[in-house]
N, C-alpha and C positions, 0 to 999 in steps of 0.2 A: 469486566475485563474480557470475557469471552466474546461479547458483541464487538468490542474494540478490535480484538484480534481478527475477527471475521471481516470487519470493515477493511482493515489493513490488507488482509489477504486478497479481498475482492479488488481493492484499489490497485494493488501490485499486479494482479492478473490483467486488469483492464489496461493499465499502463503498458505492460509487456505486449499485449495484443495490439494496442494503438501504435506503439513504436514499430512493431513488425509490419503492420499495414502501411505505415508511413514510408518505411524503407522500400517496400515492394512497389508502392504506388508512384515513386519518383519518376518524373517524365524523362524519357531518354532524349538526349540532345539531338536536334535536327539540324543538319548542315544546310545552310542557305545555298540554293542552286537556281539557275534560270528556270522560269516557269514552264518552258517547253522541253526541258531536259528530262529524259527518263520516261516518256510517255509511250514508248514502244516496248515490245517484249512483254515480260511479266512483271513490270515495275509496279510498285505500290503507288496507286493513283494519288492518295493524299500526300504521301511524302514527296512526290514529284512536284506538286503544286504549292506546297506550304513554303512560305518565306517568313523568316524571323526578322522583326523590325526593331524590337526593344531589347535592351540588355537585361539579362537575368540579375535580380538583386532585390533587396528589401523594398526599394522605392517602387517596384512594380509588383509587389506582393499580390498573389492570387490572380493576376491578369494573364490573358493570353498574349504571348510575346510577339505573335505574328498573325498571319491570316493566309487563306488560300487565294492565290493569284492565277487567274485564267490566262491561257495563251492569247496573244492578240488576235489570232485567227477566229477565236470563239466569240469575240466581242462584236456586237452589231455595229455596222458602220452607217451612221445616219447624220447627215449634216444638220446644223441648227436651222429650225424652221421647216425642215423637210417632213412631210406627212407620210404616214404609213400607207402603202398602196392598198387599194380596195381588193385587188385580186392577189391570190397567193402565188408568189414568184418563186421559181426554182433556178438558182444560178450555181455555176461550178467554176472552180479555179484548179488548174492542174499543170503538170509539166509535159505529159505525153498522152496522146489520144490515138486509139486504133479501133478498128471494127472488123467484123467478119460478115459473111453472107447470111448467117442466121439472125442478124439484127442485134447482136450483142456488142456493146461498146465497152472497151477497156480504158479506164482512166487510171493513170499511174503518176507517181511522183508528187508528194505533198498535196494530195487532193483535198479541196475544201468545197463542200456542197452545202448550200443554204436553201432550205425548204421552209419558207415562212419563218417561224420563230425557232425552227430546228437548225442546228449547224453540225456538220459531220466532218471529222478529220480522219484521214486514212492514207496509207501508202498505195493501196490498190483497191479499185471498185469496179465491179462488173455491172453494167446497166442493160436490162432487157427492155427494149422499147415496147414490145407487144404487151408485156405484163406490167409495165411501169414499175419495175422492181429493181432494187439495188442489192447485189450480193457482195458481202464483205468477206473475202477469204482470209484476211489477216486481221491483226489487232486494229481496233478503231477507237475513236473518242467521239461521243455524241452528246450535245447539249440540247436539252428539251425543257424550256422554261427554267425553273430553279434547279433542275436536276442535271448532273453531269454523269455520264455512263462510260465505262471502259470495258470492252469485251474482246473475245477472240474471233468469233465468226458470227455473222447475222445476215438475215434477209429483211430488207425494209421496203415498204411501199411509199412512193412519192405522193405529194398532195395532202399531207397531214393524215394519212391513213393510220390505222392501229399499229402499234409496235408489238413485236414478238421477238424477244432476245433470249439467249441462253445464259450460261453462267457469266457473271460480270461483277465488277466493282462499281460502286456508285458514291456520289459525293454531292452535298448541297453546300457550296462554298459560303454563301451568306449566312447560313445557320450553323455552320461548323459541324454538321452531321455527316457521317460517312459509314460505309459498311459494304457488305456483299449481298448478292441475291442470286437465286436460281429457280426458275427463270423470271423474266419480266414480260408483262403484257399490258394492254390498255383495256380498261373496263368500258362498258357500254356508255357510261357517263363521260368518257374521255379522260378519266383519271388514270395515272400510272399505278400499276399494281405490282409490287415486288413479292415474290414467294420465297419462303425459307430464307428470310433476310436476317442479316446481322446489323445492328444499329448501335452507334456510340457517338459521343461528342468529344471523346478524348483525342489528343493529337496522335498522329502516326508514331508508332513505337511505344505508345502508352495505352494499354487496355485495362485501366483500373476498373471500368465497368462496361458492360455491353448488354444489349437486349437481343435475345434470340426470338425472332418474330415469325410466326407461321405465315402471316400475310400482312403487308404494309401497303395501304392505299394512300397515295399522295394526291391531295386536292390542292393544286397550286392556286386556283382561283379563290377558294375559301381560306387558304393560308394555314392548312393543318395536314398532318398525316395520321391516319387511323390505323392503329396496330391491333391485330387480333392474335390471341395466344402468345403473349409476351412473357418470356422467362428471363428474369434479371440475374445476371452473373456478375460477381465481383471477383476479379482475378480468376476468371473461368470457373469459379465455384458458384453453383446455383444457390440463390438466397431468397427468391420470391417469384410468384407467378401472378400475372395480371391478365384476366381474360380479355379485357378491352382497354385500350389506352390511346389517348390523343396527344400528339406531339406538335407544338406550335412551330410554324415555319417562319414567322415574322416577328417573334418575340412576344406577341400578345397571347393571352389565354384563349383557348377554344373550347367549345362545349364538348363534354365527355369526361370520362374518368381521367384523372391526373395521376402523376407519379406518386406512389405512397411515400410517406415520410415516417420516421420513427426514431427511437432512441432507447436508452437504458439508464436507469438511475438506481442507486442503492436503496432509496426509499420506496419508489413506485414499481420497480421492476421493469419489464419490457413494455414498450409502448409502440403502437402502430396506428397510423391514420391514413385513410384512403379518401382523398377529396374527389368530389364530382362537381364539375363546373357546368353551369347551364346559362347560356346567353340568350335571353328572350329576344332582345333587340340590341342594337349598338349602344343603347343607353340604360338597359336594365339587365342585370345578371345576378345569379344566385350561386353560391358555393355551399355545398353540404359535405361535411367530412366526418364519417363514422370513425369513432375513436375507441381503441381497446388498450386498457392499462392492466397489466397482468395481476397486480395486487389490489387494484381498486374496482375494476369492472368495465362496463361498456357504456359509452356515451356518444355524443355527436356535437360537433361545432358547426356553425354556419354563418353565412354573411349574405345579406341582400344589399345590392348597390344600385341605386337609381339616380341618373343624372340627366338634366336637361338645361336649357338656357335659363330657366327661371328657378331651378331648385337642385339641390344635391342632398340625397338621403342615404345613409348607411345604417343598417340594422345588423348588429352582431349578437350572437347567442352562443351559449355553451351549456351543455347538459350532461350530467353523469348520473346514471340510475343506480341507486343503492350502493353508495361508496362503501366498500368493505373495510375501509380504514377510518371512517368518520361516522359519528352517530348524531350529529347536529349540535353537540356541545364541545366534544373533544375527540381526539383520535385514539386509536387502540393503545398506543404507547402510554398516553396519559391515563386511559381507562385501567390499564394494569397497574400503573403507579398509585392510583387512588383506591386500589383494593379489588378490582375486577368485579365479577358477578356477585361475589359474597357481600360486597358493600353496595354496589350500584345496580344490581340486577343484570339482566341480559343486555348484550350490546346489539342495538338495532341499527342497521345501516341506514344512512339518510340519503335522500336524493339531493343533488347539488346542482345549482344552475346560476347563470348570470345572463343578463340582458342589457344591451346598450343600444341607444338610438341617437344618432347625430344627424340633424337636419338643418339646412339653411335654405330659405326660399325668399323670392322677391317677385312681386307682381305690381308694377307701378310704384306707388308710394307705400304699399303694404310690405311688411317684412314678417317672416315667420322663422321661429327658432325653436328647436327641440334638442335638449341636451339631457338625456335620461339614462340612468344606469341603476340597476338593482341586482342584488345577489341573494342567494339563499342563506348565507351565513358570513360571519366576519373573517373566517379563515380561508376562504376560497382562493385568494391570491397566493397566500403562503403555501397552500397544499397543491394546487393544480396548475399554476402558471398557465392559465387559460390563454388561448390565442385571441380572445376578445381584445380590441385595441385600447386597453387601459393599463396603466402602470402603477400598481400599488398605491392607490390614494388613501388618505385618512377618512374620506367620506365620499359617497357616491351622490352626485347631484341629480335631481329630478326636476328639470326645468322645461316648461312649455310656454311659449310666448308668441303673441301676435302684436305687431306694432304698425302704426301709421306715422310716417316721418315726412315732414316737409321742411322748408327753409325756416319756419318759425314755430311749428308745432311738432310735438312728440307725444303720441298717445300710445300706451302699452297696456295690454292685459296679459297676465301670466299666472302660472301656478308654480310654486317653488317648494321643494322639500329636499331633505338630505337623509341618507342612510349612513350612520356613523360606523366606521370600521375600526377605530382605535379603541383603547380601553378606558378612556375617561368617562366617568359617570356623570354625563351632562344631560340636561333636559333637551330634547329635540322637538322642534316644531315644524309643521308644514304650513305654508301660507297659500291659501287658495279660496277665493280669487285674490289677485293682487293687481290693483289698477293704479296707473300713474299717468299724470298729465303734465306736460312741460311746455312752456311758452317763452320765447325770447324775441324781443322786438328788434334787436340788432345782433344777430348771432355771429356775423362774420366781419364786422367792422369796428372801428374805433368810435369813441364818443359815448353817448348815453345809451344804456341798455336796461330795459325793464324786463324782468324775468319772474316767472311763477312756476314753482314746482308743487304739485299736489299728489298725494298718495293715500289710497285706502286699501287696507289689507285685513283679511280674516285669518287669524292664527288658530290652528288646531293642533292638539297634541299628536305627535307622530305615533303610529301604531307600534305595539311591542315588537321587539326584534326577534326574540326567541320565545317560543311557547313553553308553557309548563314551568314557569319560574316564579320567583316571589312577585307579589303585586307591584306594579310600577308606581312610582311617585305620582301623587295626585297633582296635576298641572293645571295652571290657569289657561282659559281659552277665551277668545273674544276678538274684537276688531280694533283697529287703530287708524285714525284719520290724521294726516299731517299736511299742512299747507305752509309753504315757505315763499313769500314774495320777497324779491330783492331788487335793489336799484344800484347800478354800478356805472362808473365813468372811468374810461381808461384812455391813455395816450401812449403811443409807441414812437420812438425816435431811433435814428441810427446809433445814438450813443446811450440808449436806455429806455426805460418805460416807467409808468406809474399808474396805479389803479386805486380808486376808492370804491368800497362795496359795503352796503348795509341792508338790513332787512329784519324780518321776524320769522320765528319758527313756532308755529301754532299746532298743538297736538291734542287730540281728544281720544280717550279710551272708553269702550263699552265692553265690559266683561260679561260672559254668559253665566247665568245662574248665581250672580253675586260673587263676592271675593272669597276664595278659599283661605288665603293667607290673611291673618288679622291686620297686617301692615298695608295690605293692598286694598284700594277702594274699587267698588264695582264700576263707578264712573269717575273719571279724573281728567283734568285739563292741565296743560302746561303751555306757557307763553314765554318765549325767550327772544329778546332783541339782541342784535349783534352789529358790529361795525369793524371794518378792517381797512388798513392801509398797506399797500404792497408797492415797493419801489425798488428799482435796480438800475445800475449804470454798467456800461460796457466800454472797456478800454482795450486797445490792442497795440502791439508794436512788432516790428520786424526783428527777427532774431536769427543769427547765424551760429551754428554749432556743428563742429566737425565737418565743415564744408557743406552743410545742409541749410537750405533756406527754410526758416520756420516762422510761425506767427504765434506770439504769446498774448493771451488775453488776461484781463483782470476784471472780475465781475462781482462787485459788492452788491448786497441785497439786504433790505430791511423789511420786516413784516411785523405789524402791530395789530393785535386782535383784542377787542373788548366784547365780551359776551356775558349777558346777565345771568344771575344765579336764579334757579328755580328748584324748590324742594321736590325730590323725585322718589322718596322712599315709598310713596303710595302707588307708584307705577309698576306694572308687571315687567318682566324681563323676557322678551320674546327673541330678539335677534341681536342684542348688543354684546360687544366684547371690547376690552381695551385694545387699542392699536399698538403694534410694536413700533418703537421709535427708531428713526434713522435720520440721515442728513436731509432727505427730501421731505420727511414728515414734519420738519420744523415749520413748514409753511402751510400746514393743514389748518382748517378752521374748526376742527374738533379732534379730540383724542380718543373717541370711541367710534367703533363701527356700528352701523345700525342707528335706529332713532329712539330706542327706549331710554338711553342715557345721553344727555347733552351737557358737556362739561362747561362750567362757568370759566371765564378766562379774563385775565388782565395781564397779558404777557407780551413780550417783545422778543423777536427772533432777529439776530444779526448774523450774517454769513458772508463769506467771500469765496469765490471759486476762481481758480486759475487753470487755463487750459493751454496746451501747446499743440498746434496744428501743423501738418506738413504742407508742401506746396499743392498737393491734390485735395486738401481739406480734411484728410483723415486725422482723427484725434490720436496724438501720440501720448499725451500726459494730461491727466485731470486730477486736481487736488482741491478739496473743499473742506472748509472749517466753519462751523456754525455754533452759536450760543443761544440757548433758549432761557429767558429770564422771566419768572413769574413776579410781577410787580405786587401782587397780593396772592395769598395762599388760596388755591382752589378749594371750594367747599363741597363740590360734588365728588364723592369718592367711591371707588369700586369696592364692593364688599367681597374681599378675597376669602374664599373658603377652599377646603380640600377638593381637588379635582376640577376647579372652576377655570383653569386655563391661565392666560397671561395676566400679569399684574398691571396696575395703572402707573407705568413708568413715566408717562407724559405729564403727570402731576408734579414732577420734580424739576428743578433747574438742571439743565443738561448741556454738555458740550458734545457735539457730534462731528466726527471726522470721516472723510471718505476719500479713497485714492484709487485711481485706475491708471496703470502704465501699460501701454501697448508698445513693447520693444520692437515688434514687427507685426505683420499680419498674422503670424502664427504664435506669437509669444505675448501673453497678457498676465499682468499681476494686479490683483484687486485686494483692497483692504478696507476695513471699517472699524471704528472705535466709538464707544459711547461712555462718557463720564457722567456719573450721577453725583451731583454736588452735595446733597444732604447726607449721602453715605461716604463721601470723599473716597470713592472707589470707582474703578472701571467696571461698569455694568456689562458691557460687551466688548470683546476683542476678537477680531477675525481677520484672517488673511488667506489668500488662495493664489496659486500660480497655475496657469493653464498654458500648455505648450503643445503645438501640433508640429511634429517633425516632418521629415521627408516622407513622401508616400502617405501612409495612413497612420503614422505614429501619433499617439496621443498620450500626454503625461499630465497628471493633476496632483497637486499637493495642497493641503489646506489644514488650518487649525481654527478652532472656534471655542470661545469661552463666554458663558453667560452666568453671571454671579447669582441672579435671582433663582434660576432653576438648578444651580449647582451643576452646570454642564461644562465639561472641559474635554474636548474631543479633538482627535487628529485623524486625518484621512489621506491616503495615497492611492491612486489608481492609474492604470496605464493599459494601453493597447499597443503592442510593440512587435511589428514584423521583424524577424531576425534574418530572413533570407527570402528568396523568391517564393518558397512554399511553406515556410514555418513561421508562426507567430505565437507569442505568448501574451496573456492578458491577466490582470489581477486587480484586486482591491483589498485594502486593509482599513477598516474603520474602527478606531480604538478609543475606548473610554479612559482618559487619563486620570480622572478623579477616582474611579473605582477599579482601575487596573484590570480591565477585561476587554476582550474583543467583541464588538457589537456585530460586525459582519466581516468575513474575509472569504475570498475565493481565489483560486489560481487555475488558469486554463491554458491548454496548448492546442494549437490549431494547425492542421495541414490543409493547404488550399492550392489546387492547380487549376488547369483549364477545364477540368471535367469532374473533379471530386473535391468535396470539403469534409474533413473529419474534425470534430471538436470534442474535447474532453475537459470537463470542469469539475474540480473538487471544491465544495462549498461548506462553510461553517457560519452559522448565524445565531444570534441571541433572539429568542422569540418570547412573546408574552401571550400565552394561550387565552382564548376568549371565554373560558369557563369561569373566570373571575367575576364575582358579583352577579352570577346568574342563578343563585339560589342553592348552591351546594353548601352543605354544612362546613363551617370554618375548620372543624377538626379534621376534615379530609384534605384540605388544601395545604400545599407545601408552604413553608415560611417565606420562601422567595419564589414568586410566580415565574420569574425569568428562568429560562433554561436554554442550554446550548444544544443545537441540532446540527447534524452533518449530513451531507449528501454528495453523490457523484452522478454526473450527467454526461452521457455520451450521445452525440448527434452526428448523423451522416446525411449529407446532401449530395445528390447526383445532379450536376449542373446540366442545363439544357432540358430538364424534365421538371415541369412545374410542381411545386409543393404547396404547403399551406401553413404559413407561420413558422416561427423558430423560437424555442425556449431560450436558447443562448443569446440570440439577438435581443429578446425582451430583457434579459438580465443585464446585458451590456448597456442598452439604452438607459436603463434605470440607474446604473451604478457607475458608469464611466462617462464623465462629462466630456462632451465633444465627439463621442463615438456615434457614427451615423452609417448604418448599413447601406443607405442609398449612395454614400460616397464611394463605395467599393465598385470597381469596374469588373464586370463579369467576363 
């Protein structure tokens, strides 16, 4: 009760703080004015040039409603096809010109001076011919590359010489950056240097955040600004100091320290991360982000990205040294619940890590592929929400492959393994090496096609996941050779198609060290012949509905499969599992994944699909109904035991239904049903509605029922902008059978042109990984599932690069249709 009250007080305090910040941060309205108005006197430069183009509202949530528009006099006038002159030209436009005997020329009245890429606007300019110097006694406006400057008085040299200006306002219109400086000068390298500068991306009238910079060097050629001694202020309150920081001028990341990111959660405490980006070349870059989590410790996240015309490689890693809340088996909360040190000994913090490699390469007919991921423990996704680009999988794949591909041949060599992250007590294998050879005589045309698929794989027991636990189950190891020649003939017409296909599946096993299981032989063979007929027709007709021209199709299909029976009790089980059944699965030639089990078959599938297409060819409606009938009972059965996953539903007579309705490009409804005839019951029932509203609104509703697994669940999720700056999001995943919430969260977000604040309260049901890892059963709770809660606060300063987002990772995983790339910044 005490902990609950503490959480409630913490949540209330954060919500109060969040609401106050939101109110303070609301952008002040900016009145649209002509771009040249207000550029004299002491006018705010940004406010004078900003023009609003979009209407404030939920449809434009989080977007900048306008942009900075330069006066026409500052735009370079160059005709199409006109080349830039080789020599630097100086030109002037003015209303009045006078001179004295000392050689000083006075230019007055809407003076416009162009000196190469520089353009100067002023009401009065004094020009000294002897010194080639311009004296500006009144306010002026100067554009130099991407930088726009407004000051009171200045002396300038013509011919592109160095700048030296006093107190001024500055603006980078394309980047949306603005501020003040005192003074400005030009470095030896030609870069503009602002001293004692203020920097922000917020709109005029809104100073939600700003950087007080000791020195800001703008490198327009390289596309970045280097800040030294940057003090971050939120609403004029200092919140952080960064010795060196790079700010991009063209939207891309530049080498150097990036803007720190951070947040707070009720479970982990404060978190802060300071990324460093290093671009070795335009094609190779590295990001390293030291990470501090107050209740857990210190770690680092990183990413290597290498791209070329022939390959793309990304390497992600995350490391946390000596996690104070985790000991390799369970967290401190579970440690205390199981008796603490009196029962389990001392709590030793564990190092935690994750590594992921994603590679695609191509060199002529050669293809390379690496999809590798591994973690230190099963709970790392639940606990750390790492920025590594993975989203809570049940298993981490470890694949490395090289392939030779041509019009007729496909040769592949690979290594494949998995690291299981769920709680099922299943045997895991890794296959290395794995060789496959494929040949097709007529891969792309109709008529006769001779094909051969050959595969040889060595299976090894996967290494133990957690050390110091009960001995692992003794598992079979060995090799498998599979050869599958097939002969097919197909014809396609405007009104349908038909195909005949037949062949043999030849398999041989060689087990290492003899058989461990009495039922499994050290050497075993299996030969299975098969033959199938697949035929379908296609009918269509024009349809008019509510004034719309549509096309309706009717597509009947028949699939007959005959596959011989072979006794398989003496074969090992390396990679086979029963396939889940669906409408599309009715036309598969096997009901098992993998090759260790091949189901005998004498079955007939009959189905019909009807679709409605609009005038542009987009599918409006699709409805399918199919019936799978076994003409004789299958003799190969899956040995269903506790924890062995899916059952062999495909061995029964089934009715499968599938529906998809696209009411519009943004509104979709999907449904599927599966009737199991021997049980006279619906094995599966599911329906989902997906709606994308105006702007970035996303709504999802779904229900799912699976009789075999006794699953009956409902889910609702949404991302809903309420106004220009405020949005709410949430998800509720509920177990109808057991009357409990599996996962729920609610979040509120404030988002404007320069600042994003997000607060999420989360509750979820978790299954700790200490189960089946050797702990005495007397210590374990009767129900392993437990409810955990957390609060997450995230702050992002727009215009300053960060590194990842926990809230984005949560929404991508939980809210169907949410896409952070869809958001306009």
